[in-house]
C-alpha atoms as one frame of an Amber mdcrd trajectory, in Angstrom:
protein
  29.292  -3.118 -25.462  25.748  -5.499 -25.398  22.954  -2.804 -26.328  20.201
  -2.871 -23.298  17.186  -2.933 -25.376  18.297  -6.081 -26.846  18.877  -7.548
 -23.649  15.446  -6.558 -22.297  13.624  -8.155 -25.596  15.686 -11.883 -24.190
  14.396 -10.909 -21.457  10.646 -10.790 -22.424  11.212 -13.877 -24.491  12.362
 -15.694 -21.286   9.708 -14.451 -18.845   6.630 -14.827 -21.268   7.767 -17.985
 -23.395   7.557 -16.881 -26.675   8.700 -14.348 -29.491   5.649 -13.317 -30.128
   4.373 -13.455 -26.604   7.346 -11.065 -26.357   6.199  -8.644 -28.881   2.809
  -8.380 -27.782   4.389  -7.605 -24.201   6.646  -4.927 -25.657   4.689  -4.067
 -28.307   6.754  -4.524 -31.250   6.336  -6.871 -34.397   7.373 -10.630 -34.112
   9.881  -9.638 -36.823  11.296  -6.499 -35.027  11.799  -8.357 -32.069  13.121
 -11.546 -34.045  16.258  -9.256 -36.225  17.148  -7.646 -32.772  17.780 -11.349
 -30.918  19.778 -12.028 -34.442  21.730  -8.658 -34.176  22.053  -9.630 -30.468
  23.350 -13.288 -31.290  26.037 -11.853 -33.670  26.882  -9.453 -30.737  27.627
 -11.938 -28.234  28.746 -15.178 -30.768  26.542 -17.266 -29.457  23.615 -18.575
 -29.805  20.985 -18.103 -27.066  17.668 -19.029 -28.256  16.115 -22.673 -29.793
  12.742 -23.327 -30.647  10.716 -26.216 -29.368   7.355 -26.081 -30.996   6.239
 -22.963 -30.985   7.900 -21.533 -27.784  11.508 -20.182 -27.674  13.710 -21.465
 -25.135  16.816 -20.118 -23.743  20.024 -21.711 -23.926  22.224 -21.789 -20.907
  24.567 -18.834 -22.434  20.554 -16.905 -22.946  19.747 -18.103 -19.548  23.160
 -16.282 -18.030  22.243 -13.078 -19.932  19.242 -12.679 -18.621  20.678 -13.712
 -15.544  23.526 -10.932 -16.075  20.347  -8.580 -17.757  18.169  -9.007 -14.097
  21.680  -7.788 -12.003  21.990  -4.690 -14.483  18.332  -3.439 -13.724  19.069
  -3.953 -10.196  21.933  -1.837 -10.368  19.855   0.871 -12.841  16.874   0.584
  -9.692  19.832   1.714  -6.666  21.028   4.263  -8.789  17.817   5.763  -9.313
  16.627   4.727  -5.747  20.075   6.983  -4.394  19.011  10.186  -6.800  15.681
  10.130  -5.296  17.156  10.402  -1.269  18.740  13.211  -2.308  15.504  15.076
  -2.714  13.819  16.933   0.399  10.731  14.817  -0.149   9.386  12.123  -2.178
   7.772  13.175  -6.039   7.271  12.097  -9.083   4.718   9.896 -10.239   4.135
   5.970  -9.093   2.154   3.248 -10.592   1.011   0.243  -7.985  -0.649  -2.667
  -8.670  -3.731  -3.496  -5.896  -5.539  -6.783  -5.649  -9.601  -5.962  -4.926
 -10.700  -5.797  -1.099  -7.669  -3.771  -0.611  -7.711  -1.512  -2.922 -11.877
  -1.121  -1.874 -11.085  -1.013   1.722  -7.562   0.279   2.343  -6.379   2.331
  -0.455  -9.014   5.147  -0.238  -7.359   6.216   3.020  -3.279   5.543   2.168
  -3.977   8.242  -0.990  -5.439  10.575   1.323  -2.687  10.524   3.535   0.002
  10.150   1.315  -1.588  13.535  -0.220  -1.480  15.210   2.761   2.401  14.121
   4.062   3.655  13.982   0.293   1.805  16.378  -1.800   4.407  16.267  -4.132
   3.795  12.677  -5.051   1.057  11.494  -7.659   0.262   7.755  -6.618  -1.817
   6.210  -9.253  -3.429   2.398  -8.614  -4.116  -0.452 -11.245  -6.523  -3.408
 -10.225  -4.793  -6.585 -11.209  -5.554 -10.325  -9.815  -1.428 -10.742  -7.637
  -0.433 -13.403 -10.426  -0.886 -10.737 -13.053   0.291  -7.635 -10.846   4.046
 -10.012 -10.284   4.113  -9.658 -13.835   3.705  -6.019 -14.478   5.850  -5.503
 -11.626   9.012  -7.228 -13.721   7.791  -5.933 -17.215   8.332  -2.503 -15.335
   4.517  -1.287 -16.295   3.629  -0.717 -12.602   6.251   0.556  -9.572   5.204
  -2.210  -6.769   2.369  -4.210  -5.780   0.424  -4.244  -3.022  -0.348  -8.487
  -2.056  -1.820 -10.947  -0.563   0.433 -14.514   0.320  -0.862 -17.414   2.239
   1.070 -19.520   5.087   3.538 -22.295   2.890   3.175 -20.651  -0.507   4.926
 -18.772  -2.487   5.781 -14.972  -1.330   7.349 -13.445  -3.805   8.518 -14.828
  -7.540  12.393 -15.830  -7.140  14.636 -13.447  -8.708  14.149  -9.320  -9.422
  11.642  -8.995  -6.400  12.004  -7.861  -3.264   8.904  -8.740  -0.936   7.916
  -6.661   2.080   5.691  -7.084   5.208   3.113  -4.760   5.286   0.662  -6.547
   7.742  -1.291  -9.557   8.312  -5.123 -10.303   7.989  -7.249 -13.472   9.716
  -8.655 -15.816   7.139 -11.207 -17.891   8.848 -13.460 -20.815   7.519 -17.230
 -20.422   7.242 -19.640 -23.023   6.474 -23.057 -22.135   5.379 -26.036 -22.052
   7.976 -28.281 -25.366   7.604 -25.735 -27.838   5.370 -24.087 -29.029   8.589
 -25.123 -30.666  11.817 -21.286 -30.821  13.204 -20.811 -34.273  11.951 -17.397
 -35.055  10.283 -18.723 -37.052   7.209 -20.757 -34.824   6.250 -18.035 -32.138
   6.223 -16.865 -34.106   3.089 -20.242 -33.471   0.851 -20.668 -29.633   2.057
 -20.025 -27.313  -1.174 -17.716 -25.384  -1.545 -16.763 -22.137  -3.131 -12.809
 -20.693  -3.829 -10.869 -19.064  -5.923  -9.208 -20.346  -9.615  -7.164 -23.922
  -8.623  -3.430 -22.793  -8.966  -3.916 -19.601  -6.814  -2.073 -19.449  -4.270
  -5.161 -19.019  -1.900  -6.322 -22.261  -3.607  -3.470 -23.907  -2.515  -3.279
 -23.086   1.221  -6.588 -23.734   1.247  -6.327 -27.634  -0.059  -3.443 -27.990
   2.621  -5.777 -27.073   5.425  -8.697 -29.265   4.529  -5.884 -31.653   3.852
  -4.638 -31.566   7.027  -7.866 -31.273   8.778  -8.348 -34.814   6.863 -10.718
 -34.641   4.242 -10.497 -33.126   0.218 -13.423 -30.542   0.249 -15.781 -30.414
  -3.044 -15.090 -27.693  -4.702 -18.247 -26.734  -6.503 -17.566 -22.841  -7.368
 -14.308 -20.977  -8.426 -14.074 -17.231  -8.653 -11.659 -14.610  -8.558 -14.095
 -12.420  -6.300 -13.580 -13.188  -2.564 -16.487 -11.106  -1.695 -18.902 -12.936
  -4.145 -17.475 -16.038  -1.784 -19.006 -14.701   1.160 -22.878 -13.911  -0.611
 -22.224 -18.192  -1.602 -21.959 -18.779   2.731 -24.228 -16.169   3.085 -26.820
 -17.812   1.126 -26.443 -21.237   2.261 -25.026 -22.418  -0.788 -20.991 -23.125
   0.011 -18.375 -23.029   3.011 -15.239 -20.195   2.173 -12.245 -19.382   3.801
 -12.603 -15.432   4.327 -10.425 -12.541   4.717 -11.592 -10.280   7.705 -10.732
  -7.327   5.409 -13.797  -8.890   2.753 -16.234  -9.627   5.787 -15.288  -6.343
   7.378 -15.900  -4.588   4.419 -19.010  -5.932   3.907 -20.753  -5.285   7.188
 -21.000  -9.440   6.917 -23.168 -10.645   9.937 -21.014 -14.272   9.720 -19.683
 -16.132  12.578 -16.783 -18.402  11.247 -17.615 -21.915  11.835 -15.671 -23.895
  15.264 -15.154 -27.098  12.867 -12.389 -24.708  11.127  -9.107 -23.470  11.855
  -9.256 -19.569  13.541  -6.046 -19.241  13.860  -4.737 -18.148  10.482  -3.526
 -15.275   8.106  -2.413 -14.005   5.174  -0.112 -11.419   4.504  -0.017  -8.181
   3.254   2.852  -7.708   1.393   4.186  -4.722  -0.855   5.904  -5.952  -4.257
   9.086  -3.825  -5.761  11.878  -4.208  -7.955  15.051  -5.708  -6.474  17.397
  -2.400  -5.783  13.840  -0.043  -5.348  13.060  -1.401  -1.956  13.900   1.983
  -0.157  13.192   4.318  -2.928  11.477   6.979  -0.636   8.347   7.332  -2.704
   7.833   3.255  -2.515   8.966   3.788   0.821   6.403   6.324   1.590   3.646
   4.394  -0.064   4.759   1.557   2.183   4.414   3.399   5.361   0.823   4.882
   4.432  -0.419   1.777   3.176   0.682   0.148   6.699  -0.926   2.496   8.737
  -4.288   2.613   6.697  -4.708  -0.638   7.030  -3.987  -0.593  11.142  -6.080
   2.167  11.697  -9.458  -0.135   9.180  -8.771  -3.054  10.724  -9.047  -1.181
  14.484 -12.588   0.398  12.995 -13.176  -2.831  12.008 -13.039  -4.484  15.829
 -14.318  -1.481  17.414
C-alpha cells in the first residue's frame, strides 16, 4: 500500500517545482524528502522524478500519481464533510485567508455574525494576496480563501479547488484631476497605477484599456489598492478602483465618463474540492455574503 505522506511530498514537489522548495514548505530537510521519495519510487517500481537544471520535473507516471493523490484528498475532504454534517452545529477552528480590502471592510461584521449564530465555531483570519492565498489553501495551511476574480481571468486554479460566488463588487475607472482634458490622444499619456504585472486585476485592466484603443502607461505598481486611490486623489495617476475600497476610504472621487462603469469583480469563497458543503464553510460563506450585502447597502445609502 502506498504511503500517503510520501504521496503528499511528491505532490509538494509538483506544486513548488523543486525538492528544496517542497522541503521548505513541508518543514523537512532536503535529504529527508529525497529519502522518502526514493522509497516511494521503490514502492511503485517506477521513476517519478527527473532533474532539469535546478528543478525537479515529474515524469508522466509521477504526474498520474499526483492526480490520483488529489482524488484521495478529495475523498478525505468529503468524508470529513459528511462527518461534520452529522453534528447539530458547526464547530471547531477554521482558518480563512482573506485579501486586504474585504478583510478590513466586511470580515469584522461577518465574524461578529458567526459568533452569535455559531458560537462553537472559531474562525481565524490570515491576510494574503490572492495568488499566495490559493497556494496556502492547496498546501492545507488554511481551510478556505475569500478572494476576488476579474472578468476574463481564471476563476480558480484547475485541480483540487472549488469556487463559489459570494457577491459582486463594481470596479470603476478614475482619472487624475487636472491631468486629462477629454481628448483621446491625451488618454494615451496619462500615468496609471496598477497591481503588479501578471496579477488578475492588471491582466483585466490591460484588456479593458486595449479594447478602448490605447495601451496604458503603467508608471506605478503596488498591491495596495488604497495606495492607488490616494494616487488618484493626489492627481498623480489613473486607476481602476473597486467600490469597496472607495467606500471604505470615504473618498469623494467621481468615476470618469471616459472609462467603463459597468465592470465588476467577483467575490469568491475557495475551498478544497470535496469540502465545499462542509457545514462550517457553508456558515462562513453565508455570513460573508450577508455582511457584504449589508456593507454595500450601507455605503450606497
